[in-house]
VEXPATI-184849 format. One line per field, with one value per residue (C-alpha): residue number from 0; x negated, y, z negated; chain; residue in one letter. Coordinates in pm, whole numbers, plus 50000, padded with zeros to 5 digits. Example, Ala and Ser with C-alpha at 12.3 -4.5 7.8 and 13.67 -1.06 7.14 Angstrom:
! VEXPATI-184849
seq: c(0;1)
px: c(48770;48633)
py: c(49550;49894)
pz: c(49220;49286)
mol: c(A;A)
type: c(A;S)
! end
This chain:
! VEXPATI-184849
seq: c(0;1;2;3;4;5;6;7;8;9;10;11;12;13;14;15;16;17;18;19;20;21;22;23;24;25;26;27;28;29;30;31;32;33;34;35;36;37;38;39;40;41;42;43;44;45;46;47;48;49;50;51;52;53;54;55;56;57;58;59;60;61;62;63;64;65;66;67;68;69;70;71;72;73;74;75;76;77;78;79;80;81;82;83;84;85;86;87;88;89;90;91;92;93;94;95;96;97;98;99;100;101;102;103;104;105;106;107;108;109;110;111;112;113;114;115;116;117;118;119;120;121;122;123;124;125;126;127;128;129;130;131;132;133;134;135;136;137;138;139;140;141;142;143;144;145;146;147;148;149;150;151;152;153;154;155;156;157;158;159;160;161;162;163;164;165;166;167;168;169;170;171;172;173;174;175;176;177;178;179;180;181;182;183;184;185;186;187;188;189;190;191;192;193;194;195;196;197;198;199;200;201;202;203;204;205;206;207;208;209;210;211;212;213;214;215;216;217;218;219;220;221;222;223;224;225;226;227;228;229;230;231;232;233;234;235;236;237;238;239;240;241;242;243;244;245;246;247;248;249;250;251;252;253;254;255;256;257;258;259;260;261;262;263;264;265;266;267;268;269;270;271;272;273;274;275;276;277;278;279;280;281;282;283;284;285;286;287;288;289;290;291;292;293;294;295;296;297;298;299;300;301;302;303;304;305;306;307;308;309;310;311;312;313;314;315;316;317;318;319;320;321;322;323;324;325;326;327;328;329;330;331;332;333;334;335;336;337;338;339;340;341;342;343;344;345;346;347;348;349;350;351;352;353;354;355;356;357;358;359;360;361;362;363;364;365;366;367;368;369;370;371;372;373;374;375;376;377;378;379;380;381;382;383;384;385;386;387;388)
px: c(37991;37918;37604;37511;37219;37062;36791;36557;36169;35880;35957;36291;36144;35899;36171;36396;36088;36016;35661;35625;35865;35718;35893;36010;36106;36377;36526;36689;36999;36917;36923;37096;36897;36934;36957;36931;37205;37449;37614;37844;37980;38187;38230;38445;38342;38275;38061;38294;38293;38627;38513;38216;38165;37861;37759;37475;37385;37467;37378;37349;37375;37233;37387;37750;37713;37870;37773;37885;37887;37907;38110;38191;38318;38466;38586;38857;38817;39085;38940;38581;38696;38727;39109;39089;38859;38862;38717;38683;38469;38374;38382;38299;38208;38274;38123;37910;38221;38484;38677;38638;38792;38803;38896;38954;39132;39173;39223;39299;39302;39415;39176;39414;39475;39832;39722;39840;39683;39775;39659;39666;39494;39321;39317;39201;39069;39012;38862;38886;39274;39293;39464;39455;39669;39738;39793;39914;40147;40091;40206;40188;40193;40163;40257;40635;40696;40608;40680;40651;40685;40582;40411;40239;39992;39832;39774;39488;39512;39885;39857;40174;40239;40472;40634;40823;41045;41203;41123;41165;41134;41099;41101;41055;41094;40795;40567;40756;40544;40572;40594;40939;41230;41254;41523;41596;41544;41653;41621;41600;41461;41181;41034;40800;40606;40380;40137;40025;40374;40558;40823;41011;41245;41420;41633;41960;42163;42015;42131;41998;42044;42016;41955;42060;41999;41814;42131;42337;42301;42488;42518;42418;42462;42379;42365;41999;41771;41549;41346;41020;40801;40591;40905;41071;41401;41579;41883;42130;42301;42682;42876;42741;42889;42821;42973;42934;43185;43118;43215;43505;43296;43321;43193;43247;43071;42909;42545;42409;42080;41874;41635;41385;41207;41520;41703;41986;42243;42407;42635;42863;43041;43388;43356;43603;43552;43718;43659;43872;44225;44114;44072;43871;43799;43644;43496;43115;42955;42646;42540;42294;42196;41999;42267;42538;42716;42934;43036;43299;43200;43525;43894;43912;44174;44220;44483;44613;44904;45127;44956;44762;44549;44423;44145;43867;43623;43588;43277;43281;43045;43087;42884;43090;43411;43450;43615;43635;43866;43836;44009;44406;44443;44773;44848;45149;45308;45576;45762;46019;45837;45627;45400;45141;44934;44606;44294;44096;44187;44001;44030;43892;43845;43968;43853;44109;43941;44268;44208;44415;44440;44460;44427;44277;44277;44405;44728;44961;45261;45473;45779;45996;46306;46575;46844;47182;47423;47674;47969;47865;48078;47923;47932;47732;47466;47441;47378;47122;46765;46424;46315;46005;45770)
py: c(70850;71192;71385;71699;71885;72218;72417;72581;72646;72436;72575;72412;72065;72102;72150;71867;71623;71733;71785;72175;72200;72280;72182;72483;72479;72711;72633;72896;72846;72731;73006;72955;72856;73049;72839;72934;72706;72431;72144;71914;71618;71287;71000;70722;70345;70335;70636;70869;71195;71307;71665;71897;72220;72480;72790;73004;73101;72961;73000;72645;72608;72269;72261;72256;72141;72439;72638;72974;73001;73289;73268;72884;72722;72355;72135;71861;71554;71338;71013;71162;71467;71825;71898;72212;72480;72585;72941;73211;73491;73321;72977;72800;72424;72243;71928;71915;71949;71734;72064;72354;72700;72946;73302;73655;73526;73171;73053;72695;72691;72407;72345;72196;72506;72569;72891;72761;72939;72882;73137;73220;73473;73168;72775;72488;72205;71862;71660;71323;71389;71523;71799;72196;72405;72755;73043;73391;73466;73149;73150;72933;73118;73029;73234;73199;73147;73226;73033;73179;73048;73113;72790;72583;72280;72080;71698;71666;71305;71289;71651;71754;72100;72154;72473;72531;72799;73081;72945;73201;73084;73349;73267;73487;73423;73340;73647;73846;74063;73954;74327;74307;74191;73815;73662;73404;73434;73136;73106;72775;72628;72428;72262;72005;72021;71757;71948;71633;71501;71837;71684;71942;71908;72212;72156;72312;72515;72704;73056;73321;73576;73537;73845;73771;74145;74417;74578;74258;73991;73681;73516;73149;72852;72485;72218;72145;72157;71872;71906;71874;72182;71979;71877;72223;72126;72195;72016;72221;71974;71987;72179;72469;72817;73127;73463;73803;74037;74316;74083;73916;73591;73282;72929;72610;72301;71972;71879;72114;72096;72391;72365;72627;72640;72685;72897;72653;72502;72152;71945;71625;71689;71867;72260;72535;72905;73246;73541;73834;73701;73391;73040;72768;72410;72108;71779;71922;72218;72364;72722;72891;73236;73381;73284;73400;73082;72842;72490;72304;71966;71772;71819;72190;72367;72766;72931;73292;73494;73415;73125;72808;72601;72245;72090;71823;72097;72472;72709;73059;73339;73609;73874;73869;73737;73482;73145;72810;72508;72178;71846;71794;72175;72269;72635;72699;73038;73137;73358;73144;72840;72829;72522;72531;72238;72245;72052;72384;72716;73045;73316;73652;73787;74127;74392;74238;73907;73751;73554;73591;73280;73220;72907;73026;72731;72457;72272;72414;72290;72530;72466;72759;72748;73016;73083;73071;73355;73329;73330;73002;72699;72436;72189;72429;72468;72102;72046;72317;72188;72361;72534;72382;72539)
pz: c(94052;93928;94029;93838;94008;93897;94044;93807;93732;93584;93249;93223;93349;93055;92809;92942;92927;92553;92641;92558;92263;91915;91582;91399;91020;91092;91443;91647;91837;92179;92448;92761;93082;93400;93721;94063;94200;94071;94266;94094;94301;94245;94497;94491;94470;94837;94825;94976;94842;94622;94534;94482;94331;94408;94266;94357;93996;93664;93282;93119;92733;92612;92268;92398;92734;92903;93213;93309;93703;93948;94263;94235;94540;94533;94817;94772;95018;95177;95287;95293;95501;95351;95286;95039;94943;94583;94497;94221;94119;93788;93624;93302;93316;92992;92904;93217;93435;93284;93257;93479;93404;93690;93617;93786;94084;94216;94578;94682;95075;95289;95562;95840;95997;95847;95662;95333;95036;94661;94434;94051;93811;93630;93660;93449;93669;93522;93806;93638;93622;93982;93832;93888;93648;93770;93517;93573;93865;94066;94426;94745;95073;95448;95765;95713;95356;95003;94683;94331;93979;93638;93603;93871;93893;94183;94185;94413;94446;94554;94704;94528;94406;94114;94059;93740;93575;93787;94124;94408;94777;95050;95412;95740;96089;96314;96365;96106;95848;95490;95413;95553;95357;95373;95598;95339;94953;94736;94340;94159;93832;94006;94311;94410;94731;94897;95087;95297;95416;95386;95164;94952;94659;94511;94209;94159;94130;94426;94497;94745;95012;95389;95606;95972;96051;95852;95731;95668;95394;95317;94968;94972;94718;94704;94440;94555;94837;95001;95328;95522;95589;95851;96029;96005;95834;95493;95382;95165;94939;94872;94797;95026;95029;95239;95169;95359;95208;95458;95763;95566;95612;95409;95465;95240;95369;95273;95324;95583;95755;95854;96123;96048;96370;96588;96321;96357;96108;96155;95939;96011;95688;95689;95680;95647;95684;95723;95937;95854;95961;96115;95916;96090;95987;96149;96106;96131;96273;96460;96421;96633;96466;96760;97005;96759;96850;96623;96740;96554;96675;96599;96473;96523;96361;96375;96176;96215;96081;96358;96547;96512;96750;96733;96961;96965;96990;96955;97042;96927;96994;96717;96901;97213;97045;97312;97217;97412;97273;97448;97443;97367;97281;97115;97062;96832;96804;96550;96796;96972;96822;97127;97179;97460;97562;97778;97814;97801;97641;97606;97373;97269;96921;96860;96584;96357;96384;96562;96871;97200;97402;97788;97979;98331;98587;98351;98356;98091;97935;97731;97521;97396;97169;97186;96913;97076;97026;96733;96962;97115;97026;96810;97067;97284;97043;96947;97351;97353;97426;97406;97733;97879;98167)
mol: c(A;A;A;A;A;A;A;A;A;A;A;A;A;A;A;A;A;A;A;A;A;A;A;A;A;A;A;A;A;A;A;A;A;A;A;A;A;A;A;A;A;A;A;A;A;A;A;A;A;A;A;A;A;A;A;A;A;A;A;A;A;A;A;A;A;A;A;A;A;A;A;A;A;A;A;A;A;A;A;A;A;A;A;A;A;A;A;A;A;A;A;A;A;A;A;A;A;A;A;A;A;A;A;A;A;A;A;A;A;A;A;A;A;A;A;A;A;A;A;A;A;A;A;A;A;A;A;A;A;A;A;A;A;A;A;A;A;A;A;A;A;A;A;A;A;A;A;A;A;A;A;A;A;A;A;A;A;A;A;A;A;A;A;A;A;A;A;A;A;A;A;A;A;A;A;A;A;A;A;A;A;A;A;A;A;A;A;A;A;A;A;A;A;A;A;A;A;A;A;A;A;A;A;A;A;A;A;A;A;A;A;A;A;A;A;A;A;A;A;A;A;A;A;A;A;A;A;A;A;A;A;A;A;A;A;A;A;A;A;A;A;A;A;A;A;A;A;A;A;A;A;A;A;A;A;A;A;A;A;A;A;A;A;A;A;A;A;A;A;A;A;A;A;A;A;A;A;A;A;A;A;A;A;A;A;A;A;A;A;A;A;A;A;A;A;A;A;A;A;A;A;A;A;A;A;A;A;A;A;A;A;A;A;A;A;A;A;A;A;A;A;A;A;A;A;A;A;A;A;A;A;A;A;A;A;A;A;A;A;A;A;A;A;A;A;A;A;A;A;A;A;A;A;A;A;A;A;A;A;A;A;A;A;A;A;A;A;A;A;A;A;A;A;A;A;A;A;A;A;A;A;A;A;A;A;A;A;A;A)
type: c(M;K;V;F;A;L;G;A;G;A;G;L;L;C;L;L;L;H;G;C;V;G;V;S;Q;S;P;E;P;A;K;P;F;Q;F;R;S;L;T;L;R;Q;N;D;E;A;G;E;P;L;W;E;L;R;S;P;R;S;R;Y;Q;L;D;N;R;Q;A;V;V;T;A;P;V;G;V;L;Y;R;K;G;E;P;A;Y;R;L;S;A;P;K;G;L;L;I;R;D;G;E;Q;V;E;L;I;D;G;V;H;L;R;A;L;D;G;S;G;L;V;I;T;G;N;R;A;V;W;T;P;N;D;D;L;L;V;L;Q;G;S;P;K;A;E;D;P;Q;Q;L;L;T;A;R;H;A;Q;F;D;S;K;L;E;Q;L;Q;L;R;D;N;L;V;L;R;R;W;N;K;G;Q;S;H;R;E;P;A;T;L;L;L;R;S;P;E;A;D;W;N;L;K;S;G;A;L;T;V;A;G;P;V;K;G;V;Q;R;P;E;A;N;R;Q;R;L;L;S;A;S;A;L;T;G;N;T;T;E;N;W;I;D;F;E;A;P;V;T;V;D;E;A;A;E;G;L;T;L;R;A;G;K;T;R;W;W;T;Q;D;N;R;L;S;S;S;A;P;A;Q;G;T;F;K;K;L;T;A;S;G;G;G;F;E;L;W;D;Q;R;K;E;L;L;L;T;S;D;C;Q;L;Q;Q;P;D;Q;S;L;N;A;K;Q;C;R;W;N;W;D;T;G;E;L;M;A;R;G;S;V;E;L;R;R;E;Q;L;N;Q;L;T;R;A;E;V;M;Q;G;F;T;G;E;D;G;Q;I;R;F;T;A;P;G;S;R;V;Q;T;R;L;E;F;D;Q;P;D;S;A;E;P;S;D;R;N;Q;A;A;P;V;Q;F)
! end
């Protein structure tokens, strides 16, 4: 049920009742009527409000059923409770509100305390279709992220925001000013974001830049993104790549989840990466950016020019350079074909990216193979066995 309420003087009432209008042989175009206020409201079948629109001043044209409104403010309801506030400096109501055009800066603000605001230069709102189409630099912004695109529309019934054509997603750390460069910037053809559930789908290909520090940047790519902004996670769909040329860092991984609140990455898919002269791979990983720590959760394999290491798990801090390998650790060195086994082994990363290993306080088994002198008899060489410690 739609209610259309207008406030005006007694002269308007006389006109509407046809009691004060004379017949003219040459009728003039109807003049617009000035109203002190306007209220347009629609309820559902149970009488709960769906939406309403108010304006302190309007000009109504009878012949084409249009009203020019000043400072219109609308409210969109969810289960009878206010969910969004819609406002603009000016508006035009067409066919008694079947279509509402908002101009000179449109704001749609979520009333759930999230701080989310959707804006555009203009908007066309068709309440019967539950659709708000934003035109002219549309964007959606909350305290930690900003999404922009060339085209956007909001389905008020589903509470679904569609962003189309040249989507750019920027994200900042908690408490960081939006005037600073974003810590994450991603580009994609389009995205769908449900403002009620937080479900986010970003179509691929996705490419972007991550800034772990102000003077550093990593290039990112993924086939697509899915996530939930309410639950604070985003999944980078395989294949996932990370490259930081200045640090000699590369990463190739499967599906990877970013826990945005903790600034942590995790994946149960195989991954492989390089850091300067070190190549590492594992059956899965977790990465804590604030702690500057990487954990290869299973099947850890490290390769360097002169040695390799296998272990069940490896934990590496790229700030301090410390590395800890655990579980059936095997270290192979090319020199003397050396093989060292231990349950725990520690290492330290040098400036060249190579790791020097030790096994303090752990039982170690080492095997060395020595070349026999050329003068030795063949029978002696055949009997020579590796030396074990």
